N, C-alpha and C positions, 0 to 999 in steps of 0.2 A: 776063923772069921773075924775075931776081935783084932788080930794083928793086921789083917787085910784092910779093915776099916781105918786103923791108925795110919797105915802106910798111905792109903788114898788121901786121908785128911791132911797129913803132914806134907805130902807132895803138892797138893793144891795150895797150901799155905806158902810153901817154899817158892813155888813159881809166882804166886801173887806178891810175894815179899821183895821182889827185885832181883831175882837170879837172872832174869832175861835182860841184863843190862844193855846188851847189844841191840835190843829191839828199837826201831825208829819211833819217832812220835813225841808229842808233848809230854806224856806221862813220864817218860824216861828222864826228862830234864827237870823234873820237880826237885831233884836233889841239888840242882845248881842254885844254891841260896844266894850267892853273891852276883848272879846274873851275868857272868863273864862268858857264857856260851860253852863252858866246859864243866865237867864234874870232877872235882878233886877227890882223892882218896878219903880225905877228912870229911868232905861233904857226904860222900857215899856211906861212910861209917855212921855218921850221925843219922842219915836217912834210914839206914837199916835198924838202928837202935830204936828210933821213933816208931817204925813200922812194926817191929817185934813187940814193943810195949802195947800197941793197939791190938795185935793179934793174940797176945798172951792174956786172955781175959781173966783167968783165975790167978794170975801173978805167980805161978809156980816155976817160972823160968823154962818151961817146956811148951812146945806147940803140939797139941794133942787133939783127939776127937772131941773132948769136952770143950776146948776152946772154940772149935768150929761150930759146935752145937749152940754154944752161948751166943756167938755172933749171929747165927741164923735167927735165934730167938729175939735178939735185939732188933734185927731188921724187920721181923714179923710185927713186933710190938709197935714199931714206928709206923708201919703201914696200917695197923689196926687202929684207926683214928678213934673209934667209939669204945674201944677196949672190951668188945664182947667175945674176943677169942676166935673170931672168924673174919675172913676177908670178903667183903662184898665186892661186886663188880665196880661199884663207884670208888671204893678204896683202892682197888688195884689200878683203876684208870687214873686216879689222883696221883698215885706213886709213879706211874709211867710219865704223867705230865710233868711232875717235878723233876724227874731224871732228864727229860727232854729239855726243860727250861735251863737246867744247870749245864747240860751239854752245849746248848746254843750259846749261853753266856760265855763258856770257855772258848768257843769258836769265834765269837764276836770280839775280836781283839781290841778294836777301837771303841767298843761300847756304844755304838750309834743305833743299835736295835735292828740292824740289817747286816747281811753277810756280803762282803765284796767277793768278786770272782776268785781271788786268791784264798780267802777264808773258806769259801764253799769248796774249793778244790782240796784244801787241807782236811775238811770234814769228810769229803768223799774218800780220800786216801785212808783216813783213820778207820772208817767203817768198812772199807774193802779189806784192810788188814785184819779186822776183827772177824769178818766173814771167812777169810782164809784160815785163820786159826781155829775157828769153830768147825770148819770142814775137816781139818786135820784131826781134830779131837774125835769127830764122829768116825773117822777111819782108823782110829787107834794110835796115830802117831804121837799124840799128846801123852797118852798113857805110857808108851815105851820110853820116851824121853824123861817123863816125870819120874818113872821108877828109877832110871839111871841117876837122876839128880838126887833122889831120895837116898839111894845106896851110897852115893858119893858124900852127901852131907851128913848122914847118920853114921858117924865114925865109930861110935861105941855100940852100934847094933841094937839099940833098945826100941827101935821103931818109932821114935819121937825125935823132934828137932830141938836141941837146946839153943840158947842164945849164942853161945860160942860156935856151935856147929852152923847155925844159920848165917852168922856173920862171916865165918871162915869160907863157907861155900860161895857166898856172894862176892867176897873180895877176891877169891881165886878167879872168878869170871871177870872181875874188874881188871885184874892184872893181865889177864889174857887179852882183853880188849884194848888195853893201853899199849898200842903197838910201839910207840917210841920210848916207852918206859919213863915218861916225865912226871908220873904221878897224877895225870889228868886224862880224862877221856873227852875228846872233842866230838863234835857232830860227825865229822868225816870218819873218825875211828869207829864210832858206833855203826855208821852206815856200812863201812867196809866189813866189820865183824858180822853184821846182819846178812850181808850178801854172801859171805863165806858160809854162814850157817844154812842159808837157803840152798846153796849149791850142795852142801853136804846132805841135807834132807832129800834133795832131788836124786842125788847119787844113790843113797840108801834105798829110796823108793824104787828106782830103776833096777837095782840089784835084788829087789824082793825082800 
């Protein structure tokens, strides 16, 4: 049971940490620190290091169940405004409102307090993508791919992800997405890789 928990935890961290480089959307471009519309290998490496540092809450150089539990505790403490160890309906609603406000601010590119048709369409596409991913998870597709990622990344078989393993796995996906091998991933390359992955998922689903 302990090993199963560690696998599940590390898999979730691995997927959240940027393995899905080919996924479309704004989040994937956060690594584009110089704003040139492409993600270089150096930018991706730095993004991965920053992400790992945030996820490795105990600083032991491994992503484990303890790290995940610590992050959950931090999120709970943030929501528990009065510090009584329980979440009231008001505290839950406040947390939801804060998330919605932040999401709206990200969508409101020009900062005018309203969403243009293009901004609204972008928000709709983002939420549609989340709904699709959630549906796949409910049907078990997420778990199967996650386990495959875990086995590929956990090269020493200890059921945890070290920084080296975490980075190597993500950069392997980066190199695969970098179709012209120029050391950068453009929006077009990400979209092409995403479409290829969706086609592969559909094929696997059809084949049972």
